[in-house]
C-alpha positions in Angstrom: 89.1 42.7 -70.5 86.2 45.0 -71.3 87.3 48.5 -70.2 84.3 50.3 -68.7 83.2 53.4 -70.6 82.0 56.7 -69.2 83.9 56.5 -65.9 87.1 58.5 -66.8 87.8 60.9 -63.9 85.0 59.4 -61.7 85.3 57.7 -58.3 83.6 54.3 -58.3 83.1 52.1 -55.3 83.1 48.3 -55.7 81.4 46.2 -53.0 82.5 42.5 -52.9 85.9 41.3 -54.0 85.2 37.8 -55.3 85.7 36.8 -58.9 83.3 39.2 -60.5 84.3 42.0 -58.1 88.0 41.8 -58.8 87.3 41.7 -62.6 85.1 44.8 -62.2 87.9 46.7 -60.3 90.3 46.0 -63.2 87.8 47.0 -65.9 87.0 50.2 -64.1 90.6 51.1 -63.7 91.2 50.4 -67.4 88.4 52.8 -68.1 90.0 55.6 -66.2 88.1 55.4 -62.9 89.5 55.9 -59.4 88.3 52.8 -57.5 87.6 52.4 -53.8 86.6 48.9 -52.5 85.0 47.2 -49.6 84.5 43.5 -48.7 83.2 42.1 -45.4 85.9 39.4 -45.3 88.9 39.5 -43.0 91.2 39.5 -46.1 89.6 42.6 -47.5 92.8 44.7 -47.1 94.9 42.1 -48.9 92.4 41.8 -51.7 92.3 45.6 -52.1 96.1 45.9 -52.1 96.4 43.1 -54.7 93.8 44.9 -56.9 95.6 48.3 -56.6 92.5 49.9 -55.1 91.8 52.0 -52.0 90.0 50.2 -49.1 87.2 52.2 -47.6 84.6 50.9 -45.2 81.4 51.6 -47.1 79.2 50.8 -44.1 80.4 53.9 -42.2 78.5 57.2 -42.2 79.6 59.6 -44.9 81.4 56.8 -46.7 79.9 57.8 -50.0 81.2 61.4 -50.0 82.8 62.0 -53.3 81.7 58.6 -54.8 79.8 58.7 -58.1 78.6 55.1 -58.4 78.5 51.9 -56.4 79.0 48.5 -58.2 77.9 45.5 -56.1 78.6 41.8 -56.6 75.5 39.8 -57.4 75.5 37.7 -54.2 75.1 40.7 -51.9 71.4 41.6 -51.1 70.4 45.0 -52.3 66.7 44.9 -51.3 65.5 41.7 -49.7 65.6 40.3 -47.1 67.3 43.6 -46.3 69.9 45.7 -48.1 73.6 45.3 -47.2 74.6 48.3 -45.0 76.9 49.7 -47.7 74.1 49.5 -50.3 71.7 51.2 -47.9 74.3 53.9 -47.4 74.6 54.5 -51.1 70.9 54.7 -51.6 70.5 57.1 -48.7 73.3 59.3 -50.2 71.6 59.2 -53.7 74.5 57.3 -55.2 73.4 55.1 -58.2 73.9 51.3 -57.6 74.7 49.0 -60.5 76.4 45.7 -61.1 79.0 44.3 -63.6 76.2 43.2 -66.0 75.0 46.8 -66.3 78.6 48.0 -66.9 79.1 45.3 -69.5 76.1 46.2 -71.6 77.0 49.9 -71.6 80.6 49.2 -72.5 80.6 46.3 -74.9 80.2 48.2 -78.1 83.2 50.3 -79.2 84.3 52.5 -82.1 86.3 49.5 -83.4 83.0 48.0 -84.5 82.8 50.6 -87.3 85.3 48.5 -89.2 83.6 45.2 -88.6 81.7 43.4 -91.5 79.4 41.7 -89.0 78.3 43.3 -85.8 79.0 41.2 -82.6 75.9 39.9 -80.8 75.0 38.9 -77.3 72.8 35.9 -76.4 71.7 36.1 -72.7 70.1 33.1 -70.9 68.1 33.2 -67.7 65.6 30.9 -66.0 65.4 28.7 -63.0 66.8 25.4 -64.3 68.9 24.5 -67.2 70.4 27.9 -67.9 74.0 26.7 -67.5 73.6 23.7 -69.8 71.7 25.9 -72.3 74.4 28.5 -72.3 77.2 26.0 -72.7 75.3 24.2 -75.4 74.7 27.5 -77.4 78.4 28.2 -77.0 79.3 24.7 -78.2 77.0 25.0 -81.3 78.5 28.3 -82.2 82.0 26.9 -82.0 81.0 23.9 -84.1 79.5 26.3 -86.6 82.8 28.2 -86.9 81.5 31.4 -85.2 83.9 33.2 -82.8 82.3 33.1 -79.4 82.9 33.6 -75.7 81.0 32.2 -72.7 80.7 34.3 -69.5 78.5 35.6 -66.7 77.2 33.1 -64.1 79.3 30.4 -65.8 82.9 30.6 -66.7 84.5 34.1 -66.8 83.1 37.3 -65.4 81.5 39.5 -68.0 84.1 42.2 -67.8 86.9 39.7 -67.9 86.3 38.5 -71.4 88.2 39.8 -74.5 86.8 42.7 -76.6 84.6 41.4 -79.3 85.9 40.3 -82.7 84.2 40.8 -86.0 81.0 38.7 -86.0 81.6 37.3 -82.5 78.7 36.1 -80.3 79.0 36.4 -76.6 76.9 33.9 -74.6 75.9 35.0 -71.1 74.3 33.0 -68.4 72.5 35.4 -66.1 71.0 34.7 -62.7 68.1 36.6 -61.1 70.6 38.3 -58.8 72.3 39.7 -61.9 69.2 40.7 -64.0 67.4 42.3 -61.0 69.9 45.2 -60.5 71.6 45.8 -63.9 70.8 49.2 -65.2 71.5 48.2 -68.8 70.2 44.9 -70.3 70.4 44.9 -74.1 70.9 41.4 -75.5 70.3 40.7 -79.2 68.7 37.3 -78.3 67.2 36.7 -74.8 66.4 33.2 -73.6 64.0 32.4 -70.8 64.2 28.6 -70.0 61.6 28.0 -67.3 60.4 29.2 -63.9 60.2 27.3 -60.6 60.5 28.6 -57.0 64.0 29.5 -56.0 65.9 32.3 -54.2 62.6 33.5 -52.8 64.2 35.2 -49.8 66.2 37.5 -52.2 63.1 38.5 -54.1 60.4 38.6 -51.4 58.5 35.7 -53.0 57.7 34.1 -56.3 56.3 37.2 -57.9 59.5 39.2 -57.2 61.6 36.3 -58.5 59.7 36.3 -61.8 60.0 40.1 -62.0 63.7 39.8 -61.8 63.9 37.3 -64.6 61.4 39.2 -66.7 63.6 42.3 -66.8 66.0 40.7 -69.2 63.3 40.5 -71.9 60.9 43.4 -71.1 63.5 46.0 -70.3 66.2 44.4 -72.5 64.2 44.7 -75.8 66.0 41.9 -77.6 65.6 41.4 -81.4 64.6 37.8 -80.7 63.1 36.2 -77.6 63.3 32.5 -76.9 60.7 31.7 -74.2 59.8 28.4 -72.5 56.1 28.2 -72.3 55.6 25.1 -70.1 54.6 27.4 -67.1 52.0 30.1 -66.9 54.7 32.8 -66.4 56.4 31.8 -69.6 53.2 31.9 -71.6 52.4 35.3 -70.0 55.9 36.6 -71.0 55.6 35.3 -74.5 52.3 37.1 -74.8 53.8 40.3 -73.6 56.7 40.1 -76.1 54.6 39.2 -79.1 52.6 41.5 -81.4 50.4 38.6 -82.6 50.2 34.9 -83.3 52.5 35.0 -86.3 55.2 37.3 -84.7 58.3 35.2 -85.3 60.5 37.5 -83.2 59.2 35.3 -80.3 60.3 31.7 -80.4 58.2 29.5 -78.1 59.8 26.4 -76.8 58.5 23.4 -74.8 59.4 20.0 -73.5 56.3 17.8 -73.7 53.7 19.8 -75.6 53.3 20.2 -79.4 53.6 23.8 -80.6 52.3 24.1 -84.1 50.7 27.5 -84.3 51.4 30.1 -87.0 54.5 31.6 -85.3 58.0 30.1 -84.8 58.3 27.3 -82.2 60.6 24.5 -81.1 59.5 21.6 -79.0 60.5 18.1 -77.9 58.1 15.2 -77.5 59.0 11.5 -77.0 62.6 12.2 -77.6 62.3 14.1 -80.9 62.9 17.9 -81.3 60.7 19.6 -83.9 60.9 23.1 -85.4 57.7 24.6 -86.7 57.3 27.8 -88.7 53.9 29.1 -89.9 52.2 25.9 -88.9 54.6 23.6 -90.8 57.4 21.4 -89.6 60.8 22.8 -90.8 63.2 20.4 -89.1 63.3 17.4 -86.7 66.1 15.9 -84.6 66.2 12.6 -82.8 67.5 13.4 -79.3 67.2 9.9 -77.8 70.8 8.8 -78.5 72.6 12.0 -77.4 74.5 10.9 -74.3 75.3 14.5 -73.2 71.6 15.5 -73.1 69.6 12.7 -71.2 66.0 13.2 -70.1 63.2 15.6 -70.8 64.8 18.5 -68.9 67.8 18.3 -71.2 65.6 18.1 -74.2 64.1 21.4 -73.1 67.7 22.8 -72.9 68.3 21.5 -76.4 65.2 23.2 -77.7 66.3 26.5 -76.2 69.8 26.3 -77.6 68.4 25.2 -81.0 66.0 28.1 -81.1 68.7 30.7 -80.0 71.2 29.6 -82.7 68.5 29.2 -85.4 67.6 32.9 -84.6 71.2 33.7 -85.7 70.8 31.8 -88.9 72.6 28.6 -88.1 71.3 25.6 -90.0 69.4 22.7 -88.5 71.9 20.0 -89.6 74.9 22.0 -88.2 73.0 22.3 -84.9 72.2 18.5 -84.9 75.9 17.6 -85.4 76.8 19.9 -82.5 74.2 18.4 -80.2 75.7 14.9 -80.8 79.2 16.1 -79.9 78.2 18.0 -76.7 79.6 16.3 -73.6 77.5 18.0 -71.0 78.5 20.0 -68.0 80.1 18.7 -64.8 77.6 18.1 -62.0 74.6 18.2 -64.4 73.4 14.7 -65.3 77.1 13.9 -65.7 77.9 10.2 -66.3 80.8 9.6 -64.0 81.4 5.8 -64.5 79.7 2.6 -65.5 80.6 -0.5 -63.4 79.1 -3.9 -63.9 76.3 -2.4 -65.9 75.5 0.2 -63.2 75.7 3.8 -64.2 76.9 6.5 -61.7 75.4 9.9 -62.6 76.4 13.2 -60.9 73.6 15.8 -60.8 74.9 17.7 -57.8 73.5 20.9 -59.4 70.0 19.6 -58.7 69.8 21.9 -55.6 66.0 22.4 -55.7 63.0 20.1 -55.9 62.1 20.9 -59.5 65.6 20.1 -60.9 65.8 16.9 -58.8 62.4 15.8 -60.1 63.6 16.3 -63.7 66.7 14.2 -63.0 64.7 11.5 -61.4 62.5 11.4 -64.5 65.5 10.9 -66.8 66.5 7.4 -65.6 64.9 4.1 -64.8 65.6 2.0 -61.6 67.4 4.7 -59.6 69.4 4.4 -56.4 69.0 7.9 -55.3 71.5 9.8 -53.2 69.8 12.9 -51.8 69.7 15.3 -48.9 71.5 18.5 -47.7 70.3 21.9 -46.7 66.6 21.8 -47.6 65.0 24.8 -49.3 61.5 26.2 -48.9 58.5 24.4 -50.3 59.1 20.9 -48.9 59.7 17.7 -50.9 56.1 16.6 -51.8 56.7 17.5 -55.5 59.2 14.7 -55.8 56.8 12.0 -54.7 55.8 9.3 -55.5 59.1 9.0 -57.5 58.2 5.7 -59.3 61.7 5.3 -60.8 63.4 5.2 -57.4 64.3 1.8 -56.1 65.8 3.2 -52.9 66.9 6.6 -51.4 70.1 7.1 -49.5 70.0 10.3 -47.5 73.0 12.4 -46.6 73.4 15.7 -44.8 73.4 17.0 -41.2 69.6 16.7 -41.0 69.4 13.4 -42.9 66.9 11.9 -40.5 64.5 14.8 -40.9 64.9 14.8 -44.6 64.3 11.1 -44.8 61.0 11.3 -42.9 59.6 13.5 -45.7 60.3 10.9 -48.4 57.0 9.1 -47.7 56.4 5.9 -49.5 60.0 5.3 -50.5 62.5 2.7 -49.2 64.9 5.0 -47.4 68.3 4.5 -45.7 69.9 7.3 -43.6 73.6 7.4 -44.5 74.7 10.8 -43.4 77.8 11.2 -45.5 78.7 10.7 -49.2 81.1 7.8 -48.7 78.5 5.7 -46.9 75.8 6.6 -49.4 77.9 5.7 -52.5 79.0 2.4 -50.9 75.5 1.3 -49.9 74.0 2.3 -53.3 76.7 0.6 -55.2 76.4 -2.6 -53.2 72.6 -2.8 -53.8 72.4 -1.7 -57.4 72.1 -4.3 -60.2 73.0 -4.2 -63.8 70.8 -1.7 -65.7 70.3 0.4 -62.6 71.5 4.0 -62.1 73.1 5.4 -58.9 72.1 9.1 -59.1 73.3 12.0 -57.0 70.4 14.5 -57.2 70.3 16.1 -53.8 67.1 18.3 -54.0 68.9 20.5 -51.5 71.7 23.0 -51.1 75.2 21.8 -50.2 76.2 24.2 -47.5 75.5 22.0 -44.5 78.5 19.8 -45.5 80.2 21.4 -48.5 81.3 24.8 -49.7 79.5 24.4 -53.0 77.5 22.0 -55.1 80.7 21.5 -57.1 82.6 20.2 -54.1 79.7 17.9 -53.3 79.8 16.5 -56.9 83.5 16.1 -56.7 83.2 14.1 -53.5 80.6 11.8 -55.2 83.0 11.3 -58.2 85.9 10.5 -55.8 83.8 8.0 -53.8 82.8 6.3 -57.1 86.4 6.2 -58.2 87.4 4.6 -54.8 84.9 1.7 -55.5 87.4 0.3 -58.0 
């Protein structure tokens, strides 16, 4: 646990008692704060009792009398589409609002560091797609290099739930736009921006607000090194803002698909090969084509980001290359579930938006595509014509409406996962891939994308 600093004798309110909220309560208490809590769920009283905190309905008038700060969980809206009533009350009362990310960055460094030979560092990763794989891959490379490291944030443990840093340790954080948007402190040593595509637009009042939330990690964080994907205009703009000139090697530009050989420091992947360039010359190259845990161009971009972030810490190219080969990938992200009769079954349930699904579809040939669910804004046109798709099998409560938008494809409405897997498996031939890449949220049929992916894996297992 990271005890929160600067809260001794203060009364701090915590809104939301999920995983991060409960970890925040414990960290505040360890820092000497008096904690009051509120959660909209019917089990709020039980959660408060288990956490040893006082339950107070923060949506009531005068609820913030005597409260110094409000800490809110990332999933709770603080501005758009409208603030949660408790947050609106806090702002009306002039009470500062923060989140656990802000508390982490202001509490991570301690006096114990005076005795360390090597200062701990933080690598923080944000972006629309690939940030979980990139974060896990950075963590894996560090482990393989023998560096002490912990993985937290939007993946794994809550940021305040991790152990205090050891000498020379590197903390890897995956941070969503919800987390970066509100945090009052953002001071990573290395900040990574993978890419930007439309997502969570209701929470940020549009694409510009979404980019602004991501941008805060770099512009307000002031990292020593910035790793920035430049395949979209926003990434190129951000790299330009962070750089003092063409040869400023504090900014590492990354790309999947375009050659970056300017005078600065860049890492890019083309035709399955990763290349590192410094001062206009190639410094290293890695063949990514045979790495099972990183299939497709989108994963090659993740490899570039992880490579650049760990190179920024001084880890050698050959060490990174060995670690890439031993990386197994993450569940629900281009995860090979099984191979039967020459047919591969791949679980990419995390492909919850059109862009991530399009990247999954580009990673394999002859695809029997399981898709559908709670469709997000923007439509499905960006997925088409989908030349690699042999046939689509649509699931979800609105499967018929979803199927109608897949113009030009051979489509079968299946409704549920069991039917889709059975039909796809029956029609797939040796060399084909049965791919779950829904291009939609899971909440019409499942509690999470993880549950959806687990159902896919279970149905594939039942085929035996």
